[in-house]
BAFI-961679 format. One record per residue (C-alpha): x negated, y, z negated; residue number from 0. Coordinates in steps of 0.05 Angstrom, whole numbers. Each point is the difference from the previous one (the first is absolute). Layout:
N
   east  north     up num
      X      Y      Z NUM
...
END
This chain:
502
   east  north     up num
  -1158   1527  -1336   0
     68    -19    -27   1
     56     50     14   2
     70      9    -29   3
     43     44     44   4
     64     23    -34   5
     59     24     42   6
    -43    -27     56   7
     46     14     59   8
    -34    -21     64   9
    -69     -5    -33  10
    -32     65     22  11
    -51    -10    -55  12
    -23    -65     32  13
     -8     35     68  14
    -44     53    -34  15
    -44    -53    -35  16
     -9    -38     65  17
    -16     64     37  18
    -55     14    -51  19
    -26    -72      3  20
     11     -9    -74  21
      5    -74    -12  22
     66    -21    -32  23
      2    -68    -35  24
     72      5    -24  25
     53     51     18  26
     61     -5    -44  27
     60     38     28  28
     60     19    -42  29
     57     16     48  30
     74    -17      5  31
     18     26     70  32
      4    -60     47  33
    -17     41     62  34
    -63     30    -30  35
    -21    -69    -24  36
     11    -28     70  37
    -46     53     30  38
    -53    -10    -54  39
     -2    -75      8  40
     -2      4     76  41
    -62     44     -3  42
    -33    -31    -62  43
     23    -72    -12  44
    -46     -6    -60  45
     37     53    -41  46
     29    -30    -64  47
     72     25     -9  48
     17      4    -75  49
     69     31      3  50
     34     53    -43  51
    -46     43    -43  52
     49     -5    -58  53
    -12    -75     -4  54
    -77      3      1  55
    -39    -24    -60  56
    -65     39     -8  57
    -35    -63    -26  58
      4    -29     70  59
    -41     56     30  60
    -58     11    -48  61
    -48    -17     58  62
     22     61     39  63
    -53     53     17  64
     45     50     35  65
     73     20    -10  66
     34     38     56  67
     69     30    -10  68
     48     48     34  69
     60     -2    -46  70
     67     22     28  71
      0     76      5  72
     71     21     15  73
     11     26    -70  74
    -63     42     -1  75
      0     31     69  76
      2     76      4  77
     43    -10     62  78
     53    -37    -41  79
     38     10    -65  80
    -62    -12    -43  81
     36    -44    -50  82
    -69    -26    -18  83
     -2    -53    -54  84
     76      0     -7  85
      4    -31     69  86
      0    -77     -4  87
    -47     -5     60  88
    -51     47    -31  89
      5    -39    -66  90
    -37    -56     35  91
    -61     43    -10  92
     -2    -26    -72  93
     -5    -71     25  94
    -64     22     35  95
    -24     32    -65  96
     14    -64    -38  97
    -43    -42     46  98
    -55     53      6  99
     -5      5    -76 100
     -2    -76    -10 101
    -48    -16     57 102
    -44     62      1 103
    -32    -17     67 104
    -66     30     19 105
     35     43     52 106
     71     25     11 107
     36     45     50 108
     70     29     -8 109
     33     40     56 110
     62     43     -6 111
     34     61     30 112
    -10     73    -20 113
     43     14    -61 114
     14     50    -55 115
    -62     13    -42 116
     33    -27    -63 117
     12    -67     33 118
    -71     -1     28 119
    -27     12    -70 120
     41    -57    -29 121
    -28    -49     52 122
    -71     26    -14 123
     11    -11    -74 124
     24    -72      7 125
    -53    -24     49 126
    -54     34    -42 127
     24    -33    -65 128
     -4    -68     34 129
    -76      7      2 130
    -12     25    -71 131
    -57    -39    -32 132
    -28    -22     68 133
    -75     13      0 134
    -18      1     74 135
     47     56     24 136
    -39     46     46 137
    -22     63    -36 138
     36     46     49 139
     66    -26    -29 140
    -19     12    -73 141
     29     63    -30 142
    -35     47    -48 143
     32    -37    -57 144
    -29    -67     22 145
     64    -31     27 146
     13    -26     70 147
     41     49     41 148
     20    -20     71 149
     27     63     32 150
     29    -14     70 151
    -37     17     64 152
     44     38     48 153
    -12    -23     71 154
     38     16     64 155
      0    -55     53 156
     -6     55     52 157
    -75     -2    -11 158
     -6    -69     31 159
     64     -7     41 160
     51     38     41 161
     48      1    -58 162
     10     51    -55 163
      9    -42    -63 164
    -19     28    -68 165
    -10    -52    -53 166
    -30     -8    -70 167
    -51    -54    -15 168
    -18    -20    -71 169
    -63    -43     -4 170
    -62    -15    -42 171
    -42    -10     63 172
    -53     55     -2 173
    -23     52     50 174
     67      9     36 175
     -3     57     51 176
     51     32     46 177
    -13    -31     69 178
    -27     47     53 179
     55     23     47 180
     -7    -38     66 181
     47     47     37 182
     46    -56     24 183
     68     24     24 184
     63    -35     23 185
    -17     -1     74 186
    -65    -38    -16 187
     38    -62    -22 188
     58     -1     50 189
      8    -57     49 190
      2     18     73 191
     65     -3     39 192
    -14    -69     29 193
     -4    -29    -70 194
     65     30    -26 195
     63    -26     33 196
     44     56    -27 197
    -51     55     14 198
     49     45     36 199
     64    -27    -28 200
     30     53    -46 201
     27    -20    -68 202
     75     -7     -8 203
     11     71    -25 204
    -37     29     59 205
     43    -35     52 206
     48     50     29 207
     66    -31    -15 208
     47     58      8 209
     61    -40    -20 210
    -13    -21    -71 211
    -60     41    -24 212
      6     66    -37 213
    -26     61     37 214
    -56      7    -51 215
    -30    -67     17 216
      0      7     77 217
    -64      8     39 218
      5     26     71 219
    -34    -37     57 220
    -40     35     53 221
     62      6     45 222
     48     26    -53 223
     11     67    -32 224
    -27     11    -69 225
     41      0    -63 226
     28     66    -26 227
    -53     32    -44 228
     24     12    -70 229
    -28     27    -65 230
    -28    -69    -15 231
    -42     -1     63 232
    -59    -26    -39 233
     38    -66     -7 234
     15     -9     75 235
    -27    -63     32 236
    -44     33     51 237
    -74      6      9 238
    -45     46    -40 239
    -70     18     23 240
    -60     39    -23 241
    -53     38     37 242
    -50    -47     31 243
    -65     -8    -39 244
     18     54    -49 245
     18    -45    -58 246
    -32    -64    -23 247
     51    -39    -39 248
    -22    -46    -56 249
     68      2    -33 250
     67    -27     24 251
     23     42     59 252
     76      2      0 253
     27     16     69 254
     75    -12     -7 255
     55    -22    -46 256
     62    -41      9 257
     61     36    -28 258
     53    -42    -32 259
     63     12    -41 260
    -14     -2    -74 261
     48      3    -59 262
    -16     55    -50 263
     36     28    -61 264
     48     56     15 265
    -10     34    -67 266
    -61     13    -44 267
      1    -47    -60 268
     -9     31    -69 269
    -51    -52    -22 270
    -13     24    -72 271
     74      1    -19 272
     14    -65     37 273
    -56    -34    -39 274
     28     29    -65 275
     70    -24     18 276
    -22    -71     14 277
    -43     -5    -63 278
     54     27    -46 279
     55    -46     26 280
    -47    -60      0 281
    -16     14    -73 282
     74      8    -18 283
     16    -65     36 284
    -52    -39    -40 285
    -17    -40     62 286
    -70    -21     21 287
    -28      5     70 288
      8    -75      6 289
     74      3    -16 290
     11     58     47 291
    -36    -38     55 292
     45    -60    -10 293
     65     41     -2 294
    -19     41     62 295
    -28    -61     36 296
    -65     38     14 297
    -73    -21     -9 298
    -28     18    -68 299
    -59     36     32 300
     48     49     35 301
     42     11    -63 302
    -61     18    -41 303
    -15     59     46 304
     69     30    -10 305
    -19     17    -71 306
    -72     24     10 307
    -19     72    -15 308
    -64      3     41 309
    -13      1     75 310
     23    -73      4 311
     72     20    -13 312
     47    -26     54 313
     69     29     16 314
     52    -56      0 315
     23    -15     70 316
     68     24     24 317
     28    -71      6 318
    -14    -15    -73 319
     15     67    -32 320
     74    -11    -18 321
    -16    -70    -26 322
    -56     28    -43 323
     47     54    -27 324
     50    -54    -19 325
    -53    -43    -34 326
    -26     59    -41 327
     70     30     -9 328
    -22     66     32 329
     61     46      6 330
    -36     61     28 331
      8     11     75 332
    -49     58      9 333
    -52    -43     35 334
     47    -39     47 335
    -11     45     61 336
    -75      5    -12 337
     -9    -76     -3 338
     54    -22     49 339
      1     49     58 340
    -49     -8     59 341
     -9     27     70 342
    -40    -22     60 343
    -55     41     32 344
    -52     -8     54 345
    -67    -15    -32 346
    -60    -45      2 347
     13    -50    -55 348
    -55    -52      6 349
    -74      7     13 350
      7    -55     52 351
     39     50     43 352
    -62     42     11 353
    -40     -3     64 354
    -75      8     -4 355
    -50     20     52 356
    -57    -46     21 357
    -54     53    -10 358
      5      0    -76 359
      2    -51    -56 360
     58    -48     -8 361
     43     13    -61 362
     -5    -50    -56 363
     23    -69     23 364
     59    -25    -40 365
     40    -65      0 366
     50     33     49 367
    -53     23     49 368
     32    -39     57 369
     42     63     11 370
    -60     46      0 371
     -2     39     66 372
    -60     30     35 373
     -4     48     58 374
    -47    -19     56 375
    -24     48     53 376
    -45     58     21 377
     -7     65    -37 378
     22     62     38 379
    -31     68      8 380
     40     48    -43 381
     -2     75     11 382
     19     56    -46 383
     72     22      9 384
    -21     73     -6 385
    -37     -5     67 386
     66     -7     37 387
     31     69     11 388
     70    -31      5 389
     -1    -23    -72 390
      1     39    -64 391
      2    -51    -56 392
     30     51    -48 393
     59     16     46 394
     65    -40      5 395
     22     -5     72 396
     70     -7     25 397
     18    -69     26 398
     -4     18     74 399
    -66     36     -6 400
    -31    -58    -39 401
     23    -50     53 402
    -26     43     57 403
    -68      2    -34 404
      0    -75    -11 405
     29    -26     64 406
    -65     -7     38 407
    -41    -27    -58 408
    -44     62      4 409
     -1     18    -74 410
    -66    -14    -34 411
      4    -37    -65 412
    -19     27    -68 413
    -71    -15    -22 414
      8    -45    -60 415
    -32     24    -64 416
    -16    -41    -61 417
     62     22    -37 418
     47    -17     58 419
    -33    -60     30 420
     57    -50      5 421
     62     43      1 422
     -4     25     72 423
     27    -48     52 424
    -19     -8     73 425
     43    -31     53 426
    -34    -29     62 427
     29     -9     69 428
     72     15    -18 429
     43     62     -5 430
    -13     49    -56 431
     39      3    -64 432
     59     48     -7 433
    -30     49    -49 434
     38     24    -60 435
     -7     66    -36 436
    -43    -30    -55 437
    -48    -33     49 438
    -23     47     56 439
    -67    -34      3 440
     19    -64     36 441
    -60    -36     30 442
     -9    -30     69 443
    -60    -25     38 444
    -29     33     61 445
    -21    -67     29 446
     25    -71     -6 447
    -39    -50    -41 448
     15    -71    -19 449
     26     -9    -71 450
     43    -54    -33 451
     17    -33    -66 452
     -7    -71    -23 453
     -4    -41    -63 454
    -65    -25    -30 455
    -20    -70     21 456
    -15    -50    -56 457
    -72     -6     23 458
     -7     76     -4 459
     26     -2    -72 460
    -51    -54    -16 461
    -54     46     27 462
     26     57    -43 463
    -11    -45    -60 464
    -67    -24     31 465
     27    -71      0 466
    -22    -46     57 467
     44      0     62 468
     57    -50     -4 469
    -18    -19    -72 470
     75      3    -17 471
     29    -30     63 472
     24    -63    -36 473
     64     34    -22 474
     54     45     31 475
    -15     71     21 476
     41     28    -58 477
    -38    -42    -51 478
    -66     20     32 479
     15     74     -9 480
     26    -11    -71 481
    -62    -36    -25 482
    -47     48     36 483
     35     58    -33 484
     -8    -34    -68 485
    -72    -19     14 486
    -68     32     -9 487
    -45     37     49 488
    -53    -54      4 489
    -59     46     17 490
     13     41    -63 491
     -2    -64    -41 492
    -66    -17     35 493
    -29     67    -20 494
     15    -16    -73 495
    -19    -74     -1 496
    -65      9     38 497
    -30     27    -65 498
      7    -69    -30 499
    -53    -24     49 500
    -46     57    -20 501
END
């Protein structure tokens, strides 16, 4: 079999083919990232690197039997701005379509993220049109009107790995089924403490540096008093537990968050009228987006979103607002405060600041997963707070009474229900929190149990993507995490490609 892998990355498709014992005569890889190429060539020296997809001539690949592709997805992702085909990275999808249409290989496989239904339909339309007139399309992909229609298969990597990763797969390979859930969770793929040098070394934000860290980001050690409990207690960096054996987690189990200072707008922005203002003054100025981009010294792709009327509209940043007003000759000051004034608040800004328990699935691995934190330890027996006569969860105690009740660590913790699974926090071994009026239900443990945080090891991330151990160890740790986050879950690809053999 001859294979053309577009946006090849670290060649996850080749790993899958080898795992299935499918003989590969030629494997053409279109990739421009030097680190990914280095990893691919180190593991498969026979891979033929062909460079940038934009420079490929379809006539050179007419012998290809299978095209694999995972075009850049940042513009489509439901977790992002969903700029879709307006995003230059997502526009590379059409290079894939060009080659698919010209080559029409016997098989193809396209992977991408979950996205808005309208974008999903557009991709379905283009890949289906590429096979119009082809006679040997499997009948399951032929619509009632006689045309090929390749609707994506929705598969979550959690079925075959310890990672929750929902993806869409367009293919003409028949008989694709959702893999049977193997029940693998994060703790099943973790290295033991002898294999991880930094096993008990806390990440930077967990180190208790009282001099230059904000109070929100401190974590008490066993010998120190706990932080003052505030209304945002669900964001404290302490341990959260669930009743032993009561819940079986097959989804990411978030056990803590790292609070950081974030910059947010001080005033609500009147979006409809701001959009109207910008469009009217742009029209009066007679300037195009290209001219405005040049005069404001901003990328054209950013400028275009200032004049959109849909969900892709972007508010001009505060550092460019006055310059934009001058370029468009806007004399109205009504929006100055809305656009320019900000304040800082305690919040959890990035998903990488979340801490996940080892008894559930890992969250989706991303290129920045080197900052992903996991909590390692034993689960604790949790008792219902109503069983303790000293506590009435509906009553707000005075400060002295609350401290008296807490001082000996005798208060039983609240039994965690499904709707309040991750918000309640538990402190082990240290002093109890100072309770505030809005949080009379502080949690402590009746017995000490080992628990600590650490980052994921690169080998563990490889296992989350079902990639062989140390497959990526030819580059730096940062690059390993980045390419693994951009890669495929190999065992999912195997589940799809195995039908070629059948």
